[in-house]
N, C-alpha and C positions, 0 to 999 in steps of 0.2 A: 537300145541295142544291148547286147550282153558286152560286160567289161569287168575287169580286174582292178579294184580302185583302194584308194587309203583314205578311211575315213577319221583316222583319228594317230595320235602320235603315241609311240613310248620307247622308252630308252632300255628298259627291261625285257620287254615281251613286244618286240616289233609288228611279230604278226597278228596280235591282237586286234589291230585295225586293217587289218587286210580284208576285204570283202570282194566277193565272187556275185555280180549280180547286174542288175539294170541300169543304165545311164541313158540319160536322152541322147537321141542322135544329134552329131555334131553338124555344125552349119560351117559351110566354107566362105570366110569373109573374102572381098575381091582381091585377087592374085593369090589366093589359094587355093588349093584341089583336094579331093576326097581320094583316099585310097584305101580299097579293101582288103583288110590284112589275112594274109594265109599264113604266116610266122611270125612270130618274134621270141625276141633269145632275151633270156634274165642278164641283168648285171647288179653289182655291187652297188650301184647307184641307187637300184630299186629298193634294198635293204635298207639304205641310210634314209630313205627319201619315209619311210615307215615309223626311224626314228626322229623325224625332225629335222634331219641335217639338210640344208639346202633347198627345203621345201617349207612355206609360210603357213600358217595355222588358217590364215583368211582364204588361200585357195584350196582348202578342202569342201567337198572332196576330190578328189583327184585321182585320174587315172593313170596308171604306173607306165611305166615300160618306155624305152628310147628307142628301141629297135625296131625296124618291120621290113618284111618283104612283102609285095602284094601285087594288086591289080590296080590302077589308075582308072580314073574315068571315061580314057579311049581304048582301056580293053588290054592297054600295054603291061609287060611283068615287069617290077621296079621295086627300088630300095627307097627308101627313106633316111635321108642324112637328117639325122639329129638335130644338129646346132640350128638353133633360130637365131639369126641374127636381124639388126635393124633394119628397114627397109632401105635406109638411105645409106647404109655401110657399103662399102667398096674394098675389095681386097681379100687379104685373109681373115675368113670371119671368126676364126678362134681367138684373133686380137681384138673384136669388137667389146670394148665394154659393158654393153648393154646384150650381150649374147646370153643365150640360156638355152637349155637342152629339153627337149619334149620332155614334159612331165614336172615341171619346175612351173614354169608359167603357164603353158600350154598341155592340153590334156595328151595324154600317153599313147602306146600303142597296143595294150594291153586289152583290146577291143575289136569289134567286127569292123570298124571304121575309123581311121584317123585322119584330121584334116591338116595339112601342111603348106607353106610358102610354095608354089610351083617349082621354084628353082631348087626346091631341097628332094624333087624326086630326081633318082639317078636309073637308068636304063639296067637291069639284069639280064646279066647275060645266059641264054638258054641253057649253058653248059652245068649252070649252078641250079640246085634244086630250090625251092621256096625256104626251106630249113637251112641250108647253108648261108643263102643269102643273107637271112635273117641276123647271122651272128657277126656280120661283117662292121656294120654301121659305128659301133662303140667300141668292143675289144679289139678287133683286128685292124680297124681303123687306126688306134692310139697305137696299136703295137708298129704298124707299117711308118706311122710318122716317128715314130721314136727312133726306128731303125735307118730308116732310108731318107727322111727330112729332117728334122733335129740332129740325128745321129750322123747324118750323110757317110754311112758305112758302105763299102765297096766290096766286091767279091775278094776272098784271099785274107781280109780281116780275121780278127777273133771278136768274139762277143760273149758277155757271163750276162745269164738270164736268172735273178735270184727269184727263189719260191716258186718252183715249177708247181704249175695244179690248176691255178686259177686261170681264166680266161683270156687274159692281157697275155700273162706269161707262157700259157700255151701255144698263144697265136706269135708271139715274140721267138718263141723256138723253131715253129714250123717255118714263118716266113724268113729268118735268119738262114736255114739250112736251104730254104727254094731260093734266096738270094746269094749262096755260095759261100758264106763266110762259115767259119771255125765256132761252133758253138759249145759253151759249157754251162753246166744248169746246175742248180743247187736245191734241195728240199730238205726239211727235217725228216721226212717218211719217206722210208724205204722203197714201199709200191710206188709212190709217185717218181720217184728218181729213176726205176725201171720203166715207168711209162714214159720218161724225158726221152730214154735213149731210141726208145720205139717209137717216138714222133720226130727224130730229127737231132738230138744233142748228141754231139761227140763221144761227151765223157761228163759224166755227173759225180756230184761229191754231196757230202752232207754239209748242211749251213755252219759257214763258218770257217771250213776244212779249206786250209792252203791249196792254191792250184799251182800246176806243174807248171806256168807260165805265167807272165802278165799280159792281160789281155788290151785290147785297143778301145775297147768301150764296154760299159756294164749298163743294163737294162735295170733301173730301181724302181719297185712298185710298192715293195714292202716299208722301205723307211725305216725309222728307228731299231729295228731287230737285226739290218744287214748291214746299215750305211758304214761303220768302220770296217767292214770285211770290202765292201765295195771299193771303199777308196783306196784300201792296201792293195786290190786285187789288179789295178791299173798301171801299166807303163808308165814312163814318162811323156807327159804331154798327152796322157790319155783322156777318156771322156764319160763322165756317167750322166747319162737321159733319166729323167724322174719324171713318172707320171703319177704317181700315187704314194699314201702312205698307210698301209693298212695295218701296221704294228702301232702307229702312233706318229704326229708330226713332231713332237719334241725329242730332239737330241741330246745325251749327255756329253758327247764329244764330237764337235763337226769336224775334226780332222783338219782345222782350217791349216794348220804347218804344214801336213804334208800335202794340202792342194797347191799352198802358193810355192812352196821349195819345189815339187815335180810340176809344176805349171801346168796341173790339172783342169780342165773344163767341166762345169757344173752347168747342165743346159735344163730348162724346164719345159714340159712337152705336154698339152692338153688337146685330145681329140685330133680333128684332122678336118680338111678343107673338103667340099665337094669334088672337087679336082684331085684329089688324092683318094677319096675314095672311088671314084670312077677309074684312077689308076690302080687300085690297090682289085678292083673288079676284074681289070683285065689283066694284070698279073695272075691270079689264078685260073682265067680262062684259058691262058697261055701256057702255063706249067702244068697246069692239072692239080694244084696243089688245093687241097681243100681244107676247111675249118674243122677242128675236132670237137664234136658234139660227144657230150657225156650222156643225155639222155634227151627225147624228145615226149612231153606231154600235152595233152589236149588242155586248152587252156582253163577249163572247168578244174583242172587240178593243179591249180594255181600255188595252192597252200604247198603241197609236196614241192613243189621246185623251188620255193621259199625255203621251206625247211630245210632241204638239202644244202641250199647256199650257206644259211645259217651256219649249221654244223660243220662247214667244210668239206663236205661229202664227194662235191663232183671234180673231177678232171677234165676240162675244156666246157664248153658251153651247154647251159641248159635252156632247151626251145620249147616254146609253147606255141601250138597250132589249132588253126579254126577250122 
């Protein structure tokens, strides 16, 4: 079958290990099912995999891709939940220490067909296109959990989204506005600040700029470059929800004094559950809110999509179709 896969790793030139070609057809083990992929979206996770982060060399060649929307074996339109937990695990699968994402231990979604546990298939609302649905299982689910599960935010509260432009950040802005929150956003790029306003931010600021008010919560995916600003933007007792560190994990100053003196809450967040993915799709179905798509490319042009992400050219999701 057709597939886009990693054949080798390179820190300096990650795209050198990206191959567009043929792989053996997958066989679904007991308890698993096949999904014919109609659309899949690109994540930074895929780029990091080509650098050898989170993916072991003995697993190569590995089909990349965490997200997919398509047709199951019974002809139903479905989304694929990307978190693969241990078969014996019960409860929140993001807490399973043995969990993995598709394309880490199990072959990913950039292919004609992907096989997943039956419980990882979620119905797709008819109101969502395959391209829109393919945006949800990683970036949009991450944003949903950050805001409404780990963050516990309610309509009328305020939130700062750092680093507008990437898939999670744009999802945070759109979902926060749809959830009735007052939304502030930052970006170093003037054009991305303008686009953040277009998709729902109430006010935008240059990175590091002082906000007119202290916010109830900050959604942090950048890390070192924005951490101090995030902490200083919070009201007393506020929350910072962290799901990524795209600028690097190490901090020069963790602002611990400010954290304990102002009784701030620092909350980690990773992906989301099947139930949360279903709730997210229902929210979009009910509100008419839709994922922001930067571009749609045939999967044969995967190199172009990866290159755009590597250069930071996108605003929203890059989607591949079959």
